[in-house]
KEVEXTI-806050 format. One record per residue (C-alpha): x, y, z; residue in three letters. Coordinates in steps of 0.05 Angstrom, whole numbers. Example, Ala and Ser with C-alpha at 12.3 -4.5 7.8 and 13.67 -1.06 7.14 Angstrom:
# KEVEXTI-806050
xx | yy | zz | residuo
246 | -90 | 156 | ALA;
273 | -21 | 143 | SER;
//
This chain:
# KEVEXTI-806050
xx | yy | zz | residuo
1661 | 932 | 1878 | UNK;
1695 | 872 | 1847 | UNK;
1765 | 861 | 1852 | UNK;
1797 | 857 | 1776 | UNK;
1832 | 790 | 1774 | UNK;
1811 | 776 | 1842 | UNK;
1878 | 806 | 1874 | UNK;
1882 | 809 | 1947 | UNK;
1938 | 851 | 1958 | UNK;
1951 | 909 | 2010 | UNK;
2002 | 966 | 2010 | UNK;
2058 | 945 | 2051 | UNK;
2094 | 1020 | 2038 | UNK;
2143 | 1047 | 1987 | UNK;
2202 | 1089 | 1982 | UNK;
2234 | 1146 | 1941 | UNK;
2313 | 1143 | 1909 | UNK;
2313 | 1217 | 1926 | UNK;
2315 | 1193 | 1994 | UNK;
2379 | 1154 | 1973 | UNK;
2454 | 1189 | 1992 | UNK;
2522 | 1171 | 1978 | UNK;
2579 | 1219 | 2024 | UNK;
2643 | 1216 | 2013 | UNK;
2686 | 1252 | 2074 | UNK;
2663 | 1325 | 2076 | UNK;
2652 | 1334 | 1999 | UNK;
2593 | 1358 | 1967 | UNK;
2547 | 1306 | 1937 | UNK;
2551 | 1329 | 1863 | UNK;
2589 | 1266 | 1835 | UNK;
2530 | 1232 | 1792 | UNK;
2541 | 1168 | 1822 | UNK;
2511 | 1111 | 1779 | UNK;
2522 | 1049 | 1821 | UNK;
2561 | 1017 | 1881 | UNK;
2575 | 947 | 1893 | UNK;
2613 | 919 | 1950 | UNK;
2643 | 851 | 1978 | UNK;
2657 | 842 | 2047 | UNK;
2686 | 775 | 2068 | UNK;
2726 | 740 | 2124 | UNK;
2774 | 685 | 2113 | UNK;
2748 | 623 | 2149 | UNK;
2790 | 552 | 2147 | UNK;
2763 | 483 | 2163 | UNK;
2806 | 442 | 2211 | UNK;
2804 | 370 | 2223 | UNK;
2821 | 333 | 2282 | UNK;
2859 | 269 | 2270 | UNK;
2823 | 208 | 2291 | UNK;
2755 | 244 | 2305 | UNK;
2698 | 260 | 2254 | UNK;
2700 | 334 | 2291 | UNK;
2712 | 395 | 2243 | UNK;
2728 | 470 | 2272 | UNK;
2720 | 532 | 2238 | UNK;
2783 | 576 | 2245 | UNK;
2758 | 649 | 2228 | UNK;
2806 | 691 | 2199 | UNK;
2816 | 765 | 2183 | UNK;
2762 | 806 | 2141 | UNK;
2769 | 853 | 2084 | UNK;
2723 | 887 | 2034 | UNK;
2724 | 914 | 1963 | UNK;
2679 | 960 | 1932 | UNK;
2672 | 987 | 1861 | UNK;
2633 | 1049 | 1839 | UNK;
2617 | 1080 | 1775 | UNK;
2607 | 1154 | 1768 | UNK;
2603 | 1205 | 1713 | UNK;
2660 | 1258 | 1705 | UNK;
2631 | 1329 | 1697 | UNK;
2653 | 1391 | 1702 | UNK;
2621 | 1422 | 1764 | UNK;
2641 | 1367 | 1813 | UNK;
2706 | 1366 | 1855 | UNK;
2739 | 1307 | 1817 | UNK;
2809 | 1331 | 1843 | UNK;
2786 | 1329 | 1918 | UNK;
2747 | 1265 | 1909 | UNK;
2819 | 1233 | 1881 | UNK;
2854 | 1267 | 1941 | UNK;
2812 | 1239 | 1991 | UNK;
2816 | 1162 | 1968 | UNK;
2883 | 1161 | 1935 | UNK;
2929 | 1161 | 2004 | UNK;
2939 | 1094 | 2033 | UNK;
2961 | 1127 | 2095 | UNK;
2897 | 1166 | 2103 | UNK;
2838 | 1126 | 2084 | UNK;
2766 | 1153 | 2093 | UNK;
2695 | 1124 | 2095 | UNK;
2645 | 1122 | 2047 | UNK;
2575 | 1122 | 2076 | UNK;
2510 | 1103 | 2037 | UNK;
2442 | 1123 | 2066 | UNK;
2379 | 1100 | 2039 | UNK;
2315 | 1124 | 2073 | UNK;
2252 | 1089 | 2056 | UNK;
2179 | 1122 | 2058 | UNK;
2153 | 1181 | 2017 | UNK;
2148 | 1233 | 2077 | UNK;
2095 | 1245 | 2124 | UNK;
2058 | 1290 | 2078 | UNK;
2052 | 1239 | 2019 | UNK;
2019 | 1173 | 2050 | UNK;
2008 | 1160 | 2122 | UNK;
2017 | 1085 | 2114 | UNK;
2090 | 1094 | 2080 | UNK;
2107 | 1147 | 2134 | UNK;
2089 | 1101 | 2189 | UNK;
2132 | 1048 | 2154 | UNK;
2195 | 1090 | 2143 | UNK;
2262 | 1069 | 2162 | UNK;
2335 | 1090 | 2149 | UNK;
2390 | 1037 | 2126 | UNK;
2464 | 1062 | 2129 | UNK;
2516 | 1022 | 2101 | UNK;
2592 | 1049 | 2125 | UNK;
2655 | 1027 | 2088 | UNK;
2705 | 1035 | 2137 | UNK;
2773 | 1072 | 2118 | UNK;
2765 | 1058 | 2045 | UNK;
2823 | 1074 | 1999 | UNK;
2822 | 1075 | 1923 | UNK;
2860 | 1017 | 1889 | UNK;
2832 | 1027 | 1816 | UNK;
2815 | 1076 | 1768 | UNK;
2796 | 1067 | 1695 | UNK;
2746 | 1111 | 1654 | UNK;
2708 | 1103 | 1588 | UNK;
2666 | 1146 | 1537 | UNK;
2613 | 1119 | 1492 | UNK;
2591 | 1157 | 1426 | UNK;
2518 | 1159 | 1435 | UNK;
2519 | 1211 | 1502 | UNK;
2589 | 1224 | 1499 | UNK;
2591 | 1223 | 1575 | UNK;
2659 | 1203 | 1602 | UNK;
2653 | 1156 | 1666 | UNK;
2699 | 1133 | 1713 | UNK;
2698 | 1068 | 1743 | UNK;
2732 | 1065 | 1815 | UNK;
2756 | 1010 | 1856 | UNK;
2762 | 1013 | 1940 | UNK;
2791 | 970 | 1991 | UNK;
2762 | 975 | 2056 | UNK;
2774 | 943 | 2127 | UNK;
2707 | 947 | 2161 | UNK;
2641 | 948 | 2143 | UNK;
2581 | 977 | 2187 | UNK;
2510 | 965 | 2168 | UNK;
2453 | 994 | 2211 | UNK;
2379 | 986 | 2193 | UNK;
2348 | 1039 | 2237 | UNK;
2277 | 1033 | 2268 | UNK;
2216 | 1066 | 2242 | UNK;
2207 | 1141 | 2268 | UNK;
2147 | 1152 | 2312 | UNK;
2088 | 1169 | 2269 | UNK;
2070 | 1240 | 2259 | UNK;
2010 | 1258 | 2306 | UNK;
1943 | 1263 | 2280 | UNK;
1922 | 1342 | 2265 | UNK;
1879 | 1368 | 2318 | UNK;
1802 | 1375 | 2299 | UNK;
//
C-alpha cells in the first residue's frame, strides 16, 4: 500500500493529560488548576579585570517566582490551601508531576517509552492573590503569585518494559 503524501513517519510515543498531577502539601487535588508558570533565576554579575581582557562571572543567589490560575469552587478546600501558602514562617512545596505514556494496556511502544518528570518548587509562599469572573461562564478564577527558594527538576528513567505474556 502506498503512503499518502509520501509520509515517512514513525510513532515516537504519547502522553495522556490524565497522568499530570499537581500536589499542594497534603491537600486533596480538587483545586481545578488551570495553569502554572514558573521562573527560576540566578543573579550573575560580570567582573572585569583592569588592564586585562579577562572577564569573570560572579554567581549570586537564586530565587524563583510562580503564577497559578485555579477555579474557585465550593467543593475544594480553599481555606486550607490559603493557610498552607500564606505564612512566610512556614513555606511549603508545590510539586508538579507529568507521566508520559498511556499505560501498558494501551500501546506497547508508548509504555516502553514512558517516563515521569517531576518539578518541585521548594519552600513556596504566596505573595499575591487576585480574582476574576467572566459573564459567559460565571466561573470565578483566582490568580496566585508565589515566591520559592529552590527548584528540583527530575526526569525519571523509563520503567522496565512489561514482560511479554506467556504463550
